[in-house]
C-alpha positions, 0 to 999 in steps of 0.5 A: 623275073630274069633267068640268070646264067653264070658262066664260070671256070676253075681256071683262067684261060679256058674261054669263059669270057669268050663264051660269055660275050658270044653267048650274049651276042647269040641270044641278042641276035637270035632269041631276045633283045631283052638280055644283059651281060654283067662282067663280074670279073671286077679286078680285070673286066674285059668284056667291053673290049669285044664291043668296039662301038659302045656308049656309056649310059651311066657310071657311078662310084661305089662306096662302103661305109667304113667306121672311123675312130675319134681318138679324142673320145676313144678310151682304148677299151678294145671292145671294138677290136674284139667285136670285129670279125674281120680283124680290121681294127687295131687298138694299142692303149699304151700308145693311144692308137686306134685305127680301122683298116678300110681294106679289111672292113666289111661295113657290118657295123658291129664296132659301132654297137660295141663302142660304149663311148660313142667314139666311132662314126662312119664315113664313105670309102670308095671301093670301085665303080659300076658302068652301064654301057650300050652297044651300037646294036642296043645290047646292054653290058654292065661292068664293075671295076674294082679300085686298084689295091682294094680286096673287096671284090665281093662287095662290088660284085654284090652291088653290081648284081643289084642292077640285075633286079631291073626286069630282063628275060635273060641275065648273063654273069661272066664270073671271075676265074677260080673258085674263091669268094668272088666266084661264090658271090657271083653265082649265089643267085644264079639259076643255072651255071655253065662251067667252061672247061678244056680237055687238058690235065689242068682243065680237068683238075680245075673243073673237078674243084668247080664241080665240087663247089657247084654241088656244095652250093646245090647249083644246077650246072652243066659243062661246055667243052671249049677247044674241043679236039686238042686234048685226050679223052680223060675229061670225057671219061670223068664227065661220064663217070660223074654223070655230068651233062655236056651242053656242047663243044666249041672246037679248037680252031686256029681261024676262030682263035685268030678272029677272037684275038682281033675282038671279033664276035659271032657275026665274024667267026667261022660258021661251024663255030657259030652253029655251036653257039646257036645250039647252045642258045637252044639248050638254054631255051629249054633250061630256062623253061624248066631249069629244075629238071634233069640237070646236075645239082 
């Protein structure tokens, strides 16, 4: 069974995707080729931008079974509306109106059970797509892409993660930013979570929220400090006070930032930055052998 690592952060811009794509490259080049990267930021996936030459091996649409009400058979009793946990059904008997909102429906099927008149049936509703991509070196990257306007990120992420059941040694989830439902869904089956933060007031505040989430979910986790050296000691004081393990630090470096802005990965970044990623790989080797050991949870 694959060891699943989620890369998360409390806010956008801390370097979560930077760490995800470079860690994927480092593991692939220096440890095992049996590693896959999952871009779970389905609203705006961008991991593929860093892999210039890739082929799309597979692409498929993802559908949700959404109930549809037959107005001719409906008696407007409102039982389906009452049963709907997600307020996705509106029934107005006076004007003989009944409708299901596809964007609010979670496809639980409760309304079909509730309807005593057999007036509800299901139809497929597209919520996005999933693609399986292979880099020129042979690495596999899987991506979810949410349909514009759809709020059903968690449904698409859940479907995307089913692809991780196919045997690998290591699976990396690049999680969405923040601590909302899509993040919770992404890390729900992760064996270990790396929280990427930065030594700034905003970085520390959002890290605290993310740490609270990890502890609520009882997830083993540790912190990686990105842009180290640009802020003050307040972040490190918090980490010491909370006894949170620091896996490593990626120094703030303008040359690295310039290479990153061009989409360069591990082979093209400054050597001292590359060494930090290789150290991170060594840490993950240890964690994967005994991830229930002395880590925060």
